[in-house]
VEXVEX-551273 format. One record per atom (N, C-alpha, C, O): x, y, z. Coordinates in steps of 0.02 Angstrom, whole numbers, plus 50000, padded with zeros to 5 digits. Each point is the difference from the previous one (the first is absolute). Layout:
// residues N
XYZ;...
// end
This chain:
// residues 346
533035069748995;499835007049998;499405001949951;499894997249946;499745007850081;499485002149962;500165005249940;500305005350009;499494992749937;500285004049939;499585007250007;499525001450036;500865002849914;499745007349993;499234999449994;499625001850044;500204995649901;499175000549972;499684997650060;499555003950017;500504991150020;499614997750056;500035005950055;499495002550024;501174999349994;499905006350055;499625005449976;499665003350040;500354998249900;499665006749968;499124997650014;499585003250031;500344991349941;499304997850002;499684999250074;499405001250010;501034996850039;499804999250068;499985006950031;499655001350049;500725003049922;500075006550027;499435004149984;499795004250040;499944994749902;499435004249971;499414997150018;499535003950007;500374989850003;499354996950022;499675004050065;500265002250052;499064998049924;499665003950064;499904997350059;500104994050007;499735009450041;500104996750066;499494994650017;500074996250048;499385003749909;499604994050007;500264992849965;499884994350020;500465007449929;500464995049960;500534997050053;500134994050005;500145010650029;500594998650042;499724994650060;500224994450011;499225009250023;499704996350050;499724993249978;500054995050036;499705004849910;499754993749972;500524994849987;499924994050010;500625008849968;500554994649992;500314997650053;500254994449998;499785009850060;500334998450074;499474995350025;500214994950027;499185005749970;499494995450040;499964994249959;499784995350032;500365003249904;499964994249958;500684995550025;500004994050010;500535010049998;500634996950021;500014996150069;500474996350015;498975004850028;499924997750065;499674994249994;499714998249948;500324997950114;499604994250002;499205002450012;499845005650021;499744989649963;499225003549994;499815001450067;499655005150006;500504991650051;499805001150066;500335008350015;499635004450024;501024996949962;500275005250023;499755006249959;499995005750022;499824992449910;499715004849960;499365002750018;499865005949995;499734989450027;499295000950015;500005005050077;499605004550013;500964993350030;500095004750056;500145006449993;499765004450036;500634996749918;500305006749978;499345004049969;499835005650019;499834990849933;499505004249969;499435001350052;499675005049987;500174991850063;499605001450045;500145006950038;499595003950023;501074996449976;500135007050035;500095005949957;500155005450026;499754993949905;499925005249960;499425004850006;499544998550038;500435006749929;499525005449998;499494997049954;500214998749944;499114999950070;499574997349940;500045004249937;499904997649944;500255008350065;499875004049943;500564998549941;499905001649941;500574995850079;500604997849950;499954992249986;500424997549963;499104998750066;500134992749994;499814998049935;500284995449971;499185008649998;499654998449921;500605001149957;500204995649962;500095009950044;500545002249957;500594994850004;500344998649950;499754998650114;500654995449999;499714993449963;500354996749961;499005001850055;499774993649977;499894999749928;499994994349976;499925011049984;499885001449932;500854998549980;500194995349965;500185008950060;500744998949972;500174993250009;500364997849955;499454997850097;500154992749992;499954996749942;500424996149977;498965005749996;499724997149930;500405002949937;499964997349945;500405008250064;500335002649934;500645001650022;500165005749985;500284990950049;500675001750029;500475001349945;500024996549950;500385009150061;500465002749950;500524994149991;500284998350052;499894998649895;500524995049982;500605001250044;500274995750035;499935011649958;500605001550034;500074998250069;500574999650024;498904999250011;500044999150065;499964991250017;500094998150058;499834998649907;499824993049998;500714995850010;499974994450024;500625008349959;500574994950005;500344999650077;499915004550041;500394990749971;500345000450070;500495005850011;500055002350057;500285000049899;500485005650004;499505006050017;500145003550049;499354998049915;499545005850011;499764999750070;500015005150034;499774989549988;499704999350075;500495001150046;499885003350050;500754993949940;500625002450046;500135007150008;500125002650055;499865000549887;500135007749990;499335002750046;500135004250044;499244993749948;499465003250038;500104998550070;499795004250041;500504990649980;500064998850075;500515004650031;499955002650055;500654998349893;500545004750025;499745007050017;500155003050051;499365000149889;499605005650005;499645000550063;500075005050036;499494989149984;499605000450056;500415000650071;499815002950051;500814993549939;500475000450067;500275007250007;500115002450055;500015001049886;500335006950010;499435004650020;500155005050033;499194993949951;499455004150022;499974999350058;500055005350031;499874988650009;499934998250065;500565003850040;499785003650044;500814996349949;500575002450030;500055007349992;500395002750039;499315000949921;500185007549989;499515004150041;499444997850015;500785008450003;499535003550036;499535004349951;500265003049953;499064997350059;499465002749961;499725004950033;500035000550062;499675003949898;499585005950022;499324997450026;499954994250018;499545010049984;499384998150030;499475003449943;500105004749962;499424992150045;499415001849949;499304999550039;499874995950044;499715009149931;499245000750027;499724992549999;500124996249953;499525002350098;499654993150008;499255001349971;499675005150010;500134988649949;499295001349986;499554997450059;500244998250054;499105001949931;499604998250053;500044992550027;499844998450057;500374997649899;500044991950019;500624999450050;500014997150054;500555006549911;500694999350038;499845003350061;500124996650050;499605009649962;499885003750063;499634995350053;500224998850057;499134998549912;499624995450047;500524994850032;500044999550061;500294997349905;500454994950010;500375001750061;500014996750052;500345009649934;500455003150051;499645001750071;500254998550054;499125004949938;499665001050058;499734994650035;499974999850061;499794995049892;499684994250032;500454996150053;499834997550053;500795002749916;500674995750032;500095003650064;500104996550049;499885010149958;500135004050062;499435001150038;500145000350059;499185000749926;499455003350048;499434993149991;499614998850046;500384997549901;499464995549988;499535004149940;499995005949983;499634988449994;499585002049941;499415005050004;499845003749954;499824996150114;499505005950008;500355005449996;499775004049959;500734997850071;500335006050011;500185002149929;499795005349978;500574990749988;500275000749934;499345002649944;500075004449958;499444992650052;499545001549956;499715007050027;499825004049957;500144997650099;499725006850023;500505005749969;499805004949970;500844993550042;500395005849973;500065000549934;500125005649977;499814988549976;499895001049934;499425002649976;500015003349948;499374995550086;499395003349987;500135007350012;499855003849954;500404998550099;500045006850013;500435003649945;499785005249974;500814992250006;500355001949939;499565001749948;499885005849980;499864988249995;499555000449943;499425004450004;499755002249948;500034999350106;499535005650005;500155007249996;499625004249976;500974996850051;500435005849989;500195002049923;499955005649974;500294988449998;500265000149927;499295002549967;499965005149966;499534991050046;499425001149961;499645008150006;499595002349960;500605000050080;499805006250016;500445006049974;499805005549982;500834992350021;500535004949966;500044998949922;500205004449962;499624989450017;500224998149927;499374996849983;500104993949991;499235007950000;499354995949975;500144996449945;499824994149999;500495008649950;500134997149933;500754997549983;500254999949944;500024998550107;500774995749999;499874992749959;500414997549962;499045000150052;499914993649961;500025000549929;500154994849969;499725010649999;499995001349935;500814998449973;500124997049947;500355005450094;500725000049988;500254991949987;500514998849968;499114996650059;500164993750003;499714995049950;500024993950006;499675009949937;499684995749942;500305002949946;500335005150001;499504990649943;500255003449935;499445005849984;499414999850017;500925005749945;499695006349984;499374997749954;499465002950006;500634992449952;499474998549952;499344997150043;499445000549976;500674996850079;499474996350035;499605006650036;499395000349999;501095005550035;499685004050022;499655004149955;499535003450020;500664996649917;499645005949954;499504996149970;499585003949978;500274990850012;499304995049991;499525001650049;499415000449984;500815000750081;499425001250046;499795007950006;499425002050006;501175002249991;499895006850009;499725002749934;499745005650001;500294990949942;499615003049938;499215000350023;499605003549969;500234992950082;499265000250011;499805006050046;499415001750008;501075001150020;500035006050032;499875006349979;500155000649941;499615004750085;500045007349979;500715002450003;500424997350036;499725008749919;500715001650003;500045003350057;500605000350011;499125002450030;500025002350077;500314994850032;500585000850020;499084993049989;500304994250041;500584998049980;500414998550044;499775001149891;500564998149972;500495004250031;500424997550038;499585009449948;500405004950016;500224999850086;500565001150024;498904997450005;500124998850084;500504994850007;500535001050031;499314992649939;500434993750009;500665001249973;500474997950033;499675005149913;500675000949966;500385005050040;500614999949997;499085004450041;500395006150028;500284996150069;500405003050036;499424991249977;500144996750066;500504994049987;500144995950044;500145004249889;500504994249989;500465001849968;499985005449971;500604990250028;500635003849965;499895002149926;499554997449967;500865007450008;499955002249932;500134994549942;499755000249944;500614995750075;500064994549950;499464995249989;499904997349946;499755001650108;499404996850001;499465003749967;499644997049961;500285009150052;499485003549967;500135001049920;499545000149959;501115000650027;500074999449927;499894993749966;499864999949940;500194994650095;499904993549974;499135000149985;499754997949948;499925004650106;499224999349987;499765004749946;499564998349960;500775008750040;499685004649950;500104997649930;499645002649957;500834992450023;500154998449939;499444995849965;499994998749940;499554999250105;499384996349979;499365005149982;499494998049970;500615008150050;499485004249986;500135003849928;500575000349977;498925002149994;499965004149946;500335006850012;500005001850059;500255002149900;500265006450007;499615005050037;500195003150049;499164997149915;499635005550047;499814998250070;499945004550041;499984988849977;499874998650066;500535000650045;499955001950059;500684995949906;500595001350040;500125008350023;500085002150057;499905001349889;499955006850020;499615002850061;500225003350046;499084994549943;499585001550059;500154998350067;499845003350050;500594989449947;500164997550067;500685002650027;500154999850060;500235002849891;500605003650027;499825006750027;500315002250049;499195001649920;499765007550021;499774998850075;500225003050049;499244991549950;499784999150058;500544998650060;499905002550056;500614994049931;500654998050047;500275006650025;500165000550059;499915004649898;500325005150026;499585004850051;500255004750031;499124993549972;499505004050051;499654995650052;499605002350041;500564991849957;499534994350028;500085002050078;500545001350026;498814998650007;499875001250072;499894994150029;499434998049985;500844998350051;499854992750034;499425001350040;499965005350032;499504989749971;499454999650030;500184998350072;500594999150017;498865000450026;500244998150072;500254992049996;499764996249958;500725001750087;500304994750006;499464993749999;500144994649973;499305006450057;499564993049988;499764999249936;499894994349980;499975012149973;499794999249935;500574995949953;499914995449960;500775008450061;500494996549956;500104992050019;500164995949956;499775002450101;500004992950024;499444996249968;500074994149982;499425009150013;499414996849962;500034998849924;499734995249974;500635009549992;500194999549932;500504995149993;499974996249951;500555003150096;500534996249990;499824993050016;500344996049968;499215001350071;499654995050022;499664996649940;500114994149987;499435010049973;499614997749945;500514999349933;499924996149954;500555008150052;500655000049946;500234992450006;500004995749956;500175003850097;500454993250024;499594993049981;500234995049972;499115006250053;499584994349981;499994999349928;500174994649976;499655010249986;499904998649926;500644998849961;499954997949942;500805003650093;500514998049970;500154993850013;500364996749962;499395000950094;500114991850019;499574996349957;500204994649978;499165007950004;499564995649954;500265000449930;499894995049967;500405009450006;500245001349930;500614996049998;500114997049948;500345002450103;500604995949985;499794993049990;500384996249970;499015001850054;499884992449977;499704999049936;499894994449978;499945011849985;499655000149934;500625001149938;500295005450006;499894991449951;500455001049948;499845006649976;499415001349990;501105003849999;500025005949958;499724998449930;500144994849970;499465010250007;499744999349935;500605000449951;500495003650012;499474992249927;500645000549958;499865006549959;499445002249985;501175000449999;499945006549959;499894997949940;500194994449985;499485009549966;499744997449928;500584998149963;499934995349961;500705007750044;500574998249955;500204992750019;500134996049955;499895002550105;500144992750021;499554995249972;500204994649978;499135007250022;499524995649963;500084999149926;499904994549973;500295011249992;500095000149940;500644997549980;500054998049942;500475001650097;500654995949987;499944992650006;500354996149968;499135002050077;499844993649999;499704997049939;500184994649978;499285009749993;499734997649943;500495000649938;499954996149953;500525008850048;500584999549944;500394995450003;500284998249948;499874998650117;500344993750024;499794993449968;500334995749971;498935004650045;499674994449984;499924999249917;500174994749974;499565010749987;500075000449935;500764998549958;500044997849942;500535004050102;500504997249971;500204993749993;500384998249955;499384997850092;499944992750000;499504996249969;500024993949997;499515009849977;499454996749961;500174998749927;500495002749975;499134993449991;500064999449938;499765005549968;499585003450030;500644998949897;500025006249964;499244999849984;499775005749999;499834990049990;499335000949986;499575002350050;499505003449989;500724994550073;499585001950061;500295006950012;499605004150020;500954997649972;500235008250010;499665003449964;499665004250028;500304995549906;499595004849960;499314999650001;499665004749980;500054989550043;499304999150010;499745005450073;499495003450005;501004995950038;499895004050061;500185006849996;499735004250036;500714997349924;500145007549990;499495003549950;499795005750009;500054990849943;499505002149957;499505002350040;499885006050005;499754988950030;499325001150042;500215005350040;499675005249996;500834994650042;500215006250049;500005005949972;499775004650034;500474996849899;499965006249963;499395002449990;499885005950014;499654990049959;499245002149991;499735002250061;499595004550000;500604992850054;499565002850065;500395005350046;499735004550031;501004994249968;500445004050046;500595001549957;500514996650003;499445008349958;500615001049955;500615003050032;500574998549980;499325005750068;500605002550039;500294993650039;500594998149995;498954999050042;500334993750038;500324995149946;500514997250020;499305001449919;500234995449957;500815002549988;500484996149999;499565011049993;500635003349984;500494999350049;500594998549990;499095003050075;500544998550057;500234992650004;500594998650011;498934996749979;500304993049995;500434999449955;500524997050013;499405005549929;500484998749942;500625003250019;500504996749985;499625009250046;500555002150022;500414996750053;500615000450006;498964996250032;500344995950061;500264993349974;500464996950027;499185001249915;500344993449963;500675001149977;500414995550006;499725009049973;500715001849961;500325006050029;499775005549983;500734994150057;500245006350042;500755002049967;500284996649957;499975008850067;500735002449989;500394994250011;500334997549955;499645000150104;500504994450020;500074994049948;500544997249987;498845001349983;499834994949956;500475000249928;500064994849968;500235011050013;500495001949963;500624995749996;500274998249948;499915000550107;500584996650015;499974992749968;500514996849987;498865001150003;499964993149980;499874998149931;499954994249979;499985012249980;499714999649938;500714998149947;500575002350005;499174992949946;500524997449948;500175004549960;499635004849987;501054994249984;500345005549949;499605002249948;499975006149992;499714989949969;499595003149948;499445005050016;499945005349968;499674992850082;499475003650024;500165006450039;499645004950004;501014994250027;500295006450035;500175004949939;499745005650001;500644992649952;500155004049944;499405003349971;499995006149991;499574990449995;499385003649962;499695004650063;499695005049981;500344994250083;499685005250034;500445006250007;499785005750007;500914992549992;500505007250006;499935002849937;500125006049996;499724991149952;500005004849933;499475004250002;499975004449957;499604995150084;499365005650003;500115005750043;499625004850003;500934994350033;500245004350062;500565004349985;500544997749981;499325010350030;500555003749997;500495000950047;499805000750057;500784999649932;500575000450046;499985003350056;500254997250049;499435009849960;499835003650056;499674996750043;500274998950055;499154999049932;499444996650038;500444993850030;499954999350061;500344997549916;500334994050019;500595002050043;500154996450048;500145008149942;500565002450050;499785001950056;500324999150052;499105003849945;499625003050073;499854993650041;500194998850058;499394997149897;499604993750040;500574995050015;499854995050033;500755005849948;500494995250025;500445002050064;500414996250027;499465009549991;500215003450075;499694995550053;499404998550000;501114999250051;499764995650050;499554993349975;499474997950023;500865000149933;499574994949969;500374992550029;500614999150009;498904996550001;500164993350018;500524997349948;499985000749939;500554995950102;500634996649960;499704996049934;500165001249942;499444994550077;499724994649947;499705004349940;500174998249943;499415007450062;499705003049948;500545004849970;500025000949939;500385001950098;500565003849966;500424995749954;500155001949944;500064991650084;500444996949957;499594997549942;500335000349948;499124997650044;499694997149949;499865005549953;500024998449941;499855007450073;499935005949953;500545001849968;499995000749938;500635000350105;500675000649972;500274995649951;500405001849956;499394992550050;500354992649968;499564999849930;500164995949957;499315008550031;499684999649948;499925006749955;499565001349959;500955002150059;500135007449965;500634999049961;500464996450020;499555007149921;500654999149970;500475005250037;499785004850030;500904993749966;500515002850032;499925008049994;500005003550051;499944999049887;499825007249989;499355002850045;500045005250034;499514991749962;499375002550040;500144999050078;499825004250041;500494990449974;500084997950079;500505006550022;499885003050052;500664998949905;500405005550026;499665006050007;500165003750046;499314998149905;499565005850003;499585000750063;499915005350029;499854988749991;499514999550048;500395000850070;499765003650044;500824993249966;500415000350057;500225007050011;500015002050058;500195002549888;500315005950007;499435004850012;500125004550041;499264995349930;499455003750010;499774999250072;499885004950034;500064988449991;499744999050065;500525003950058;499795002650052;500864997249927;500435003750056;500025006949992;500115003650049;499784998849889;499985007149987;499235003650036;499935005950016;499634989449989;499375002550016;500085002350087;499655004350026;500934991650013;500024999950073;499364998850033;499484998449973;500625002650091;499354997750047;499345003849983;499975006049989;499534989850012;499355001649972;499484997350051;500124995050033;499275008849973;499514998750045;499734992749967;499934999149940;499944996650105;499834992749993;499324999949953;499874995849957;499735010050062;499324999749968;500125000249925;499674996549962;500935008550013;500134999849932;500234994549970;499884999049940;500554995750108;500174994149968;499364994949994;499944996549950;499655003250098;499414995949992;499515001949942;499644995749974;500385011550006;499615001449942;500274997749935;499654998849951;501105000450052;500334998149945;499914992049990;499994997149945;499965000150111;499814992650002;499314999049974;499884995649958;499725007950062;499314999949982;499844999949922;499624996249971;500735008750006;500005001249926;500294993849957;499774998649944;500754998050087;500314993749967;499584993950015;500034995249962;499545004750097;499604994950004;499485000549958;499804994949973;499935010850015;499395001849960;500254996049931;499654995449978;500955006749991;500284997849935;499994992249998;499884996949948;500265000450107;499984992150011;499334998349999;499874995549961;499705006850068;499234997850001;499745001049929;499594996049978;500625009349985;499775000749932;500204993949963;499584996249976;501045002850018;500204993049977;499604994050016;499784996049959;500155003850099;499704993250022;499334999949979;499744994549995;499885011449990;499325000649992;499954998649912;499484997649977;500955003649988;500094999949935;500284993149992;499964998349941;500274997950089;500224993549984;500724998749984;500254994549989;500105012450011;500684999649976;500414997450062;500594998349992;499165001550061;500484997550062;499474995750032;499405001149995;500884993550040;499554995950053;500464997850053;500384995449985;499665007050075;500394997750055;499904992150014;499474997349989;501134999150040;499914993450010;499514999350068;500085003250053;499504992849935;499454999350060;500384996050061;500434995849987;499385005750075;500274996450056;499854992049998;500384995850024;499045002749944;499904993650002;500384995049950;500054993950006;500195009949944;500394996849940;500614997150013;500365002950041;499844992249935;500714995450007;500425002949944;499825000249941;500755002150083;500505002549942;500444992849971;500184995750040;499925004149908;500324994249966;500535003349948;499895005249968;500694991250028;500535001249956;499804996949924;500405000649954;
// end
């Protein structure tokens, strides 16, 4: 019998994982024959799943359970669903031949294109659409977004600054669509540029780049870290400050040893600490609590409860104050966090 853990793992596995496990359980010739009949759009997902198969799907009992689920699926009545172009072509091809199937689908796509010229925007990530639309005027962006689902428009607008977003939204409320040929021209140009943009990696956000630098310095020797940060401070003081902040974050407080943590806590008032501990990661919360006296610990917990629900922005501000105190101790040499490259010994 399959145990409960394997049942749970098999049940929660993705469709690609379950399909991969089923195909791997077959003889190679049979597996290849089944794969040839699959929709090409899912083959890459199944192939990837084969290389990272859920361990819960690997046992004989799990495969038996998978077969039973498959048998139940085959024998139960199912509803219907819309067909994509690939499935529709296969159906029409088997009934009327490839030429007629291609003619019918071409007519459908031409009608769709005139009714929803910007429908392709809904099939791509909002961030990719925004990268290309940022090069357009607010008038064109408003025209495009007024023809797609609101959830898609919201994803795209996130990428614009407040002033531009306001301008786009105002234009959307009074947009007058141009002639259909003009709309199709705009749509074709936009689709070509989106296709080209999809082949180029998106520019990295500055914070991601700074985080990479911070991680690199955390693994560097202390002399290299100091030399880099000193030089950076001379040339880009604000950037150096951002890197320092990313090198030691709120979550890192979970790993500070007892003596250093007590030194940090001695410089922080209880109210600030009580606010900062709201919605706090367990590791940080436990390390802080374990390094307070029982009297102060009770005060902090009582004050935290009495404060009730608070805006998270207030919590973040309290954490900023605590991290400023931590960095002041680091800069004075009173506290030095363990480096990622250092080996700890007893």
